[in-house]
N, CA, C and O of each residue as an XYZ file, in Angstrom:
324
protein
N      -5.223     -1.553     42.673
C      -6.584     -1.369     42.177
C      -6.540     -0.471     40.938
O      -5.912      0.587     40.970
N      -7.201     -0.880     39.844
C      -7.183     -0.083     38.622
C      -7.989      1.207     38.770
O      -8.936      1.276     39.552
N      -7.597      2.224     38.007
C      -8.326      3.486     38.000
C      -9.548      3.358     37.089
O      -9.670      2.396     36.332
N     -10.437      4.325     37.171
C     -11.632      4.343     36.316
C     -11.225      4.373     34.849
O     -11.802      3.651     34.037
N     -10.237      5.202     34.495
C      -9.816      5.286     33.099
C      -9.239      3.967     32.604
O      -9.447      3.610     31.445
N      -8.524      3.239     33.446
C      -8.012      1.930     33.052
C      -9.152      0.945     32.819
O      -9.097      0.143     31.886
N     -10.183      0.999     33.658
C     -11.335      0.116     33.475
C     -12.059      0.413     32.168
O     -12.516     -0.507     31.489
N     -12.166      1.687     31.813
C     -12.809      2.066     30.545
C     -11.973      1.548     29.375
O     -12.512      0.973     28.429
N     -10.664      1.752     29.442
C      -9.785      1.301     28.366
C      -9.834     -0.210     28.192
O      -9.677     -0.701     27.074
N     -10.048     -0.951     29.260
C     -10.130     -2.411     29.199
C     -11.543     -2.907     28.934
O     -11.806     -4.104     29.043
N     -12.457     -2.001     28.589
C     -13.856     -2.322     28.282
C     -14.599     -2.967     29.445
O     -15.543     -3.727     29.228
N     -14.188     -2.675     30.672
C     -14.897     -3.201     31.837
C     -15.987     -2.236     32.304
O     -16.937     -2.650     32.969
N     -15.858     -0.966     31.964
C     -16.898      0.024     32.229
C     -17.184      0.774     30.936
O     -16.292      0.955     30.107
N     -18.424      1.209     30.765
C     -18.851      1.888     29.553
C     -18.949      3.390     29.790
O     -19.631      3.823     30.719
N     -18.280      4.188     28.967
C     -18.409      5.646     29.023
C     -19.611      6.056     28.183
O     -19.865      5.480     27.125
N     -20.358      7.067     28.666
C     -21.574      7.516     27.988
C     -21.713      9.024     28.101
O     -21.207      9.650     29.032
N     -22.415      9.590     27.123
C     -22.819     10.988     27.223
C     -24.077     11.029     28.074
O     -24.904     10.119     28.018
N     -24.217     12.095     28.865
C     -25.377     12.164     29.755
C     -25.648     13.593     30.172
O     -24.802     14.481     30.066
N     -26.869     13.774     30.653
C     -27.205     14.973     31.411
C     -27.119     14.576     32.875
O     -27.613     13.522     33.277
N     -26.490     15.427     33.660
C     -26.305     15.130     35.079
C     -27.003     16.210     35.889
O     -26.764     17.403     35.700
N     -27.873     15.772     36.796
C     -28.523     16.702     37.727
C     -27.551     16.936     38.876
O     -27.196     16.008     39.603
N     -27.124     18.193     39.032
C     -26.151     18.542     40.058
C     -26.633     19.810     40.757
O     -26.359     20.916     40.291
N     -27.355     19.656     41.883
C     -27.889     20.837     42.559
C     -26.812     21.756     43.119
O     -27.055     22.947     43.315
N     -25.633     21.218     43.377
C     -24.525     22.028     43.856
C     -23.897     22.715     42.648
O     -23.325     22.041     41.791
N     -23.989     24.021     42.561
C     -23.495     24.765     41.403
C     -21.997     24.599     41.188
O     -21.503     24.856     40.090
N     -21.267     24.176     42.210
C     -19.817     24.015     42.074
C     -19.449     22.795     41.242
O     -18.355     22.738     40.682
N     -20.336     21.830     41.155
C     -20.132     20.608     40.375
C     -18.795     19.956     40.708
O     -18.007     19.650     39.812
N     -18.545     19.747     41.976
C     -17.262     19.200     42.397
C     -17.317     17.723     42.786
O     -16.311     17.177     43.239
N     -18.445     17.074     42.625
C     -18.551     15.648     42.964
C     -18.085     14.801     41.798
O     -18.360     15.121     40.641
N     -17.386     13.729     42.097
C     -16.887     12.826     41.064
C     -17.734     11.559     40.950
O     -17.690     10.875     39.928
N     -18.499     11.246     41.984
C     -19.398     10.081     41.970
C     -20.826     10.600     42.001
O     -21.155     11.482     42.793
N     -21.675     10.051     41.134
C     -23.025     10.573     40.966
C     -24.021      9.419     41.053
O     -23.863      8.400     40.381
N     -25.036      9.587     41.877
C     -26.069      8.562     42.033
C     -26.793      8.343     40.706
O     -26.985      9.273     39.924
N     -27.183      7.109     40.476
C     -27.802      6.729     39.202
C     -29.085      7.513     38.906
O     -29.406      7.735     37.738
N     -29.817      7.933     39.926
C     -31.056      8.679     39.681
C     -30.801     10.126     39.255
O     -31.749     10.848     38.946
N     -29.544     10.560     39.233
C     -29.186     11.913     38.791
C     -28.545     11.913     37.410
O     -28.103     12.960     36.937
N     -28.486     10.750     36.753
C     -27.834     10.618     35.449
C     -28.871     10.217     34.403
O     -29.614      9.252     34.581
N     -28.904     10.975     33.313
C     -29.838     10.713     32.220
C     -29.016     10.527     30.951
O     -28.562     11.504     30.355
N     -28.823      9.282     30.536
C     -27.979      8.978     29.378
C     -28.567      9.561     28.101
O     -29.783      9.631     27.926
N     -27.660      9.979     27.208
C     -28.032     10.526     25.904
C     -27.263      9.785     24.814
O     -26.240      9.157     25.087
N     -27.754      9.859     23.593
C     -27.145      9.131     22.478
C     -25.859      9.764     21.966
O     -25.004      9.070     21.416
N     -25.713     11.080     22.143
C     -24.551     11.758     21.576
C     -24.161     12.963     22.425
O     -24.915     13.415     23.287
N     -22.972     13.462     22.155
C     -22.504     14.680     22.826
C     -23.409     15.847     22.462
O     -23.767     16.652     23.322
N     -23.777     15.938     21.190
C     -24.642     17.018     20.726
C     -25.987     16.995     21.460
O     -26.472     18.044     21.884
N     -26.587     15.824     21.613
C     -27.877     15.716     22.312
C     -27.742     16.156     23.765
O     -28.602     16.866     24.286
N     -26.676     15.739     24.409
C     -26.473     16.128     25.806
C     -26.334     17.643     25.931
O     -26.910     18.255     26.831
N     -25.569     18.239     25.025
C     -25.371     19.697     25.087
C     -26.656     20.452     24.764
O     -26.952     21.464     25.399
N     -27.425     19.974     23.784
C     -28.666     20.656     23.399
C     -29.727     20.590     24.484
O     -30.507     21.529     24.645
N     -29.766     19.496     25.230
C     -30.799     19.316     26.245
C     -30.377     19.848     27.623
O     -31.154     19.781     28.575
N     -29.171     20.366     27.728
C     -28.708     20.918     29.011
C     -29.600     22.083     29.438
O     -30.038     22.887     28.614
N     -29.854     22.151     30.724
C     -30.670     23.224     31.298
C     -30.003     23.692     32.598
O     -30.416     23.289     33.686
N     -28.984     24.532     32.488
C     -28.276     24.983     33.700
C     -29.190     25.640     34.735
O     -28.935     25.556     35.936
N     -30.255     26.294     34.266
C     -31.192     26.915     35.204
C     -31.944     25.869     36.035
O     -32.482     26.185     37.096
N     -31.980     24.613     35.545
C     -32.610     23.506     36.278
C     -31.570     22.513     36.788
O     -31.903     21.389     37.165
N     -30.304     22.941     36.795
C     -29.183     22.144     37.326
C     -28.923     20.868     36.537
O     -28.472     19.876     37.110
N     -29.200     20.872     35.227
C     -28.910     19.747     34.336
C     -27.751     20.129     33.423
O     -27.869     21.043     32.606
N     -26.626     19.422     33.567
C     -25.401     19.760     32.857
C     -24.934     18.582     32.006
O     -25.061     17.433     32.429
N     -24.385     18.851     30.793
C     -23.881     17.770     29.952
C     -22.532     17.273     30.467
O     -21.709     18.048     30.955
N     -22.327     15.956     30.346
C     -21.090     15.362     30.847
C     -20.830     14.024     30.169
O     -21.693     13.461     29.496
N     -19.611     13.539     30.369
C     -19.271     12.160     30.027
C     -19.129     11.434     31.354
O     -18.381     11.857     32.235
N     -19.856     10.340     31.479
C     -19.832      9.545     32.711
C     -19.520      8.097     32.356
O     -19.660      7.693     31.202
N     -19.102      7.324     33.339
C     -18.964      5.893     33.105
C     -19.661      5.153     34.231
O     -19.771      5.638     35.357
N     -20.122      3.973     33.890
C     -20.852      3.168     34.847
C     -22.026      2.519     34.160
O     -22.083      2.483     32.931
N     -22.942      2.019     34.912
C     -23.042      2.094     36.372
C     -22.120      1.083     37.051
O     -21.693      0.086     36.468
N     -21.841      1.394     38.302
C     -20.983      0.551     39.117
C     -21.519      0.565     40.543
O     -22.022      1.583     41.017
N     -21.409     -0.557     41.212
C     -21.881     -0.642     42.594
C     -20.750     -0.234     43.532
O     -19.641     -0.762     43.445
N     -21.037      0.712     44.433
C     -20.039      1.149     45.401
C     -19.920      0.134     46.526
O     -20.714     -0.802     46.612
N     -18.935      0.319     47.380
C     -18.746     -0.590     48.514
C     -19.911     -0.512     49.493
O     -20.124     -1.430     50.285
N     -20.670      0.591     49.439
C     -21.841      0.739     50.303
C     -23.098      0.130     49.684
O     -24.160      0.125     50.306
N     -22.974     -0.387     48.447
C     -24.115     -1.002     47.775
C     -24.944     -0.037     46.945
O     -26.003     -0.413     46.441
N     -24.487      1.190     46.795
C     -25.191      2.198     46.011
C     -24.712      2.109     44.566
O     -23.523      1.911     44.315
N     -25.627      2.253     43.625
C     -25.239      2.229     42.216
C     -24.884      3.653     41.797
O     -25.674      4.585     41.948
N     -23.661      3.791     41.261
C     -23.106      5.102     40.935
C     -22.593      5.163     39.507
O     -22.297      4.150     38.874
N     -22.502      6.394     39.030
C     -21.749      6.699     37.819
C     -20.566      7.561     38.248
O     -20.632      8.276     39.249
N     -19.486      7.482     37.478
C     -18.298      8.271     37.762
C     -18.143      9.344     36.692
O     -18.204      9.055     35.497
N     -17.943     10.576     37.128
C     -17.773     11.695     36.210
C     -16.410     11.608     35.548
O     -15.386     11.511     36.224
N     -16.404     11.642     34.223
C     -15.157     11.680     33.466
C     -14.835     13.118     33.087
O     -13.705     13.578     33.254
N     -15.864     13.837     32.562
C     -15.620     15.202     32.098
C     -16.928     15.947     31.940
O     -17.911     15.381     31.461
N     -16.953     17.221     32.340
C     -18.071     18.107     32.029
C     -17.909     18.549     30.598
O     -16.780     18.722     30.140
N     -19.004     18.740     29.863
C     -18.942     19.104     28.450
C     -19.226     20.569     28.169
O     -19.247     20.960     27.002
N     -19.438     21.369     29.143
C     -19.708     22.791     28.859
C     -18.530     23.663     29.156
O     -18.599     24.878     28.970
């Protein structure tokens, strides 16, 4: 089974800049529900609109992708802060 990075390199999944709502301050989840991801046009926009006090953090995500449970998810590639 290919990794997420291999899928991105093969243009099967799209990487995007986004704000991610993460109520857990540890930010240790790698899969994020689609309703917690807010896509942005650029890295700069994601960083400028970040609101850590409201649990909104800039990141690079890829997806959306349907999980085996039928949930639509994004996969965290990297936090930007």
